[in-house]
C-alpha positions as CSV (number, residue, x, y, z in Angstrom):
1,M,129.3,279.0,181.1
2,N,129.1,275.7,179.4
3,N,127.0,276.8,176.5
4,F,128.5,279.7,175.3
5,E,130.0,278.7,172.4
6,T,126.6,277.7,171.2
7,L,124.9,280.8,171.8
8,I,127.5,282.3,170.1
9,S,127.4,280.4,167.0
10,G,124.3,281.2,165.6
11,D,123.1,284.0,163.1
12,K,121.3,285.8,165.3
13,P,123.7,288.7,166.6
14,V,124.4,288.0,170.7
15,L,125.9,291.1,173.0
16,V,127.8,289.9,175.5
17,D,128.2,292.1,178.7
18,F,131.4,291.3,180.9
19,Y,130.3,292.7,183.8
20,A,130.9,292.5,188.0
21,D,128.4,293.1,190.7
22,W,130.6,295.4,192.6
23,C,131.4,297.6,189.2
24,R,129.2,301.0,189.6
25,P,129.5,301.5,185.5
26,C,128.6,297.9,185.1
27,Q,125.4,299.1,187.5
28,A,124.7,301.9,185.4
29,M,125.1,299.7,181.8
30,A,122.3,296.8,183.3
31,P,119.5,299.5,182.5
32,I,121.0,300.7,179.5
33,L,121.0,296.7,178.2
34,E,117.6,296.5,178.9
35,E,115.9,299.4,177.0
36,V,118.4,298.1,173.7
37,K,116.8,294.6,174.7
38,S,113.2,295.8,174.8
39,Q,113.9,298.1,171.5
40,I,115.5,295.1,169.6
41,G,112.9,292.5,171.0
42,D,114.4,288.8,169.5
43,Q,116.5,290.0,167.0
44,A,119.1,289.8,169.1
45,T,120.3,288.0,172.3
46,I,122.3,289.8,175.4
47,I,123.5,287.5,177.6
48,K,125.8,289.1,180.9
49,I,129.4,287.3,181.6
50,N,130.0,287.9,185.5
51,V,134.1,288.2,185.7
52,D,134.2,286.9,188.8
53,E,132.6,283.6,188.4
54,N,133.9,283.3,184.7
55,H,137.7,283.5,184.8
56,D,138.4,281.2,181.6
57,L,136.1,283.3,179.3
58,C,137.6,286.5,180.5
59,E,141.1,285.3,180.2
60,R,140.1,283.8,176.2
61,Y,138.9,286.9,175.6
62,G,141.4,289.5,177.1
63,I,138.9,291.0,179.4
64,Q,141.1,293.9,181.2
65,S,138.4,296.6,182.3
66,I,134.5,296.1,182.8
67,P,132.1,296.6,181.3
68,T,133.4,295.4,177.9
69,L,130.7,294.6,175.4
70,F,131.3,292.3,172.5
71,I,128.4,291.7,169.7
72,F,129.8,287.8,168.1
73,K,127.9,286.5,165.1
74,Q,128.5,283.1,163.9
75,G,131.1,282.8,166.6
76,Q,132.8,285.7,165.4
77,I,133.6,288.9,167.2
78,V,132.2,291.8,164.6
79,W,132.3,294.5,167.3
80,Q,133.7,294.9,170.9
81,V,134.3,297.9,173.2
82,S,135.0,298.9,176.9
83,G,133.4,301.3,179.3
84,L,130.0,302.6,179.7
85,Q,128.2,303.1,176.8
86,S,124.5,305.0,175.4
87,R,121.7,303.2,174.8
88,A,122.1,304.6,170.9
89,T,125.9,303.4,170.6
90,V,124.7,300.0,171.5
91,A,121.4,299.7,169.4
92,A,123.2,301.2,166.9
93,A,125.8,298.7,166.9
94,L,123.8,296.0,167.5
95,K,121.6,296.6,164.7
96,Q,124.5,296.5,161.9
97,F,124.3,293.1,162.6
98,I,120.8,292.1,162.6
């Protein structure tokens, strides 16, 4: 992803979901992230990174399991977690940085 650094460098928090199409917990995470996005609107950005297509980013951030979620603000990791998360957990984490 060529513009990844630009995306994560802004003042607005960016939630990054490292996922794979074949991963069942990742599939379950997708509608949860959609709910969070509808709840927070434009206050944060949510992007998905396919681990099968972005090996360099996975290596850089040490992705060992999926789904793995990061929140970046001004290019810095401010929160990270692996595994299926609830809507409330993800929304609360994002709201800390809005």
